[in-house]
N, C-alpha and C positions, 0 to 999 in steps of 0.2 A: 639422820636427815642428810648430813653432808660429811665428807672426809676432806681434810685439809692437808696438803703436801707443800712443804718448803723445799725448793729444788736448787741445787748448786752444782755447777760444773767446775772441775778443778784444773787438771793438767791435760785435758784432752787435746790431742794433736789436731791442728787446724792449718791447712796449707795457706789460708788467707791471713794468718796471724802468727808471725814468726819472730818478731822483734819487739822490744819495749820502746817507750818513747825516747830512750837514750840510744836506740839502735843496738841494743844488746840482744843476743840470741835468747829466745824463750825456751822453757822446758828442759834446760840443763839441770844438773844436780845443784848448781849454785842457785839457779832460779827457784828450784823446788825447796831448797833449804830456807830461802828468804820467804817464800809463800807460806810454808808451813809455820814459820815464826809468826807471820801476820795472822794466820788462821787460828793458831793456838792461843794467841794473846788478845785477839779482837773478835773475830767472827764466832768461833766456837763458844767462848764463855757467854757471849750475848745471847746466843740461841738457847743454850742449856739453861740460862737463867730466866727464860720466859715464864711469866706469871700464869699463862695458860699452856698446858702441855698436851692439849687435844690437837695434835698435828704430828705428822711424820716427816722427818728431814731426810731427803734423798741426796746422797753425795756421789758424784760420778768422777771416777779417776780413770786414767788411761791404763791399758793392759801393760804398757811398757814401764810403768812406775817401778823403780828399783825396790828390791825386797826390803831394804832398811826403812824406806818410807812406808811401805805397806804395813810393816810391823808397828811403826809409829802411829799410823792411822788406826789400826785395829786396837791398839792399846788405848788410844784416846777415846774411842767410841764404845769400848767394852762396858757392858752392863747399862748401856743407854738404849732401852728397848725401842724408842721412837726414832732412832737414827740408823739408817741403812746405807752401807757403802757398796758401790758397784764398780767393777773394773771392766771397761769396755774398749772397743777398738776405735778410738778417736771420735771426732765430732760427727762424722757421718752416722755413727751408731747412736748418738746421744738422744735425739728426738724419738726414734723408734723404741729405744729401751725405756724411756719415760712412759710412753703409751702402753707398752706391753706390761710393765709392772703395775701401773695404775689401773689398767683394765681388769687385771686379775684380782688386785688387792681391794678394789672398791666396788665390786660388782653388786653388793647388797645396798649400796648407798644411792639415793636418787640424785644427789648433787655433789659437785666437787668444788673445792677452792684450791687453786695452785698459786703459790707465791714464789718469787725468786730472790736470791741474795747471792752476791759475789763472794768468793772465798776470802777476800781481804777487807770486807766491810762489816758493819756492826749495826744491830737493831735495838731499839728501845725495848725494855722488858715487857711492855704491853703491846708490842707490834702485832702479834698473832691475835690477841683479843680485839684490837681496834679493827683489823681486817674482817674478822668474823662478825663483828657488830654490824657490818654493812650487808651481811647475808639476809636476803628476804625472798628466798626461793626464786631468784632470777634465772631465766633460761640462759642468759649470756650477759655478763656485766664485768667490765674491767674496773679495778680499784687502784687509783694512782695517789700515793701519799706524796704530796708536793713539798712539804717542809722537812728539813733535817739539819744536820750539822756537817761541817767539813773539818777533818782533823789531819793536818800534815804531820808526819812522824819522821820524815827524813828529807833534807839534812837537819832540820830543826823542828821542834814541836810548836805548832800554831793551831788555834782552835777558833772557828767562827760559824756563824749561821749560814744556811744555804737553802735556796729554793731551786727545785729542778722538776720540771714537768716531763712526763713520759720517761721516768728514771728507772734505774736497774732494780728497784724494790717493788715493782708493780705486781699486782695480783689479778687473778681471773676467777670469777664465780660462774659456773655453768652447769647445765643439766648433764647428768652422766649418761649421755647417749652419743657415742662416738666423740668423746671429748677432745678438744684441741689442746688444752692446757696452756699456761701462760708462755711456754717456750715455743708456741706456734709462731710467734713474732719475735724479732729482736725488739728490745724495749723501746727503741726510738721509733719503731713503726706503729706503735699504738696510737700515734697522733692521727692515724687514718681512721680510727675506730670511733663511731658515734656513740656506742653503748659503753660509756665510761663515766665513772663518778670519781670525785676527788675528795681526799681528806686534807683539809686546809687549816684545821684548828689546833693541830698538835705536831710537834717535831718528833718523828718516829724512826729516823735512821741517821747513821753517821758514816759518811764516805771517808775512807782512809786513803790519804794521798802519800805516795812513797815514790822512790826513785825508779821502781820497776813497773809503774802503771803503763798501760799501753797508750792511753790518751790523756787521762785526767791531770789537771793542774790544780793547785790550791786556789780557790776563789771564794773562800769564806770571808765573812765580814762581821763587824760589831764586836763588842767586848763581852765575851762569854767566859765565865769562870768554870774551870773543870770541876771544881767542888760543887757547882750548882747542878751538874747533870750526871755525875759519876755514880749516883745511886740508881739512875734509870738506865744508863748504858753500862752494862757490866763487862769489864775487861779483866784480864788476869791481875792479880794483886801486885805482881812485879811491875806491870805497865801502869797500873793505877798510881803507884807511888812515883814512878819515873816521870809520868806526864805532869803530875802535880809539882814536881821538883824542877823540870826542865822547860816547861811551857813559857813561851816568850811573852813578856808583859805587853798589854795592848798598846801602850804608848810607843813601843818600838816598831809597830807595823801599822800605825794609824793611817798613813797615806795609802798603803796597800789596801786597807780595809775600805776606805772611801772609794777607791777605784773599783774594787771587787763588788761593792754594794751596787754601784751604778751599772756595772756589767751584768750582774745576776738579775737585777730588776728589769733591765732592758731586754735581755734574752727571754725572760719569763713573759713579759708583756708582748713581745713579738710573736712568740709561739701561741699564746692565747688569742691574739688578734687574728693570726692566720687561721687558727682553728675556727674561730667565730665567723669569719667571712668566707669560709669554705675553700681556702687555698690548698688545704691538704686533700688529697684524693679520698673520697668516701668509698668504703667497701660496699 
């Protein structure tokens, strides 16, 4: 009935995105080593551990990726039949390559589901299942998972709840007729779409905050024990033990939690209100 693709861009060169939030140059070997560490310890194990394997993960790397990283990537995905790696010529080639592959690979399916995940983030083991549960032969329907967690890993480990509307974990269900895919829009632009449903009863993603984020800052809140979620958010065993050992006690960041809670709730309310009263331009 449908084919589901999870899609990740990795180190694609983009003239509009060349520095981190700390003004460090992106896509250097040092950046790539750091990003591969995040990918191997957070993103990759969480996707491989999905309870539902009825999906294909498409990973897009730049053709300029050094050989040692290519070998590392190929070794990582070896014998993983539902993971495909592509080496393409930067961001301009990204969207056309997605469309070309999916058009050929899914021609026998009437519907498509496409989901996105950043290479430094993490998803709940039932993420794929929960998105597919929203499938009802819709011609065009975005699926926005509002609730998740925020985990800061550098310079110190802090874990909290997080709500984020129109976030980087969005999915799109559509009829397989000249499909647009979820990467047709940047995730922030889905606020303009009227054909969108929200999953609000489960926390299904974990945003990883680190020193080389382009934009994100830690804004998690509340007292969340790592031991209460680590069976649902699968990370490498090394990081599982490290987080449990190094995570900061809630009492040490209580004031920050209260401030973050107020900020997150205000932003969420503001975006929902703007959407409800039509301040976002409708397509």
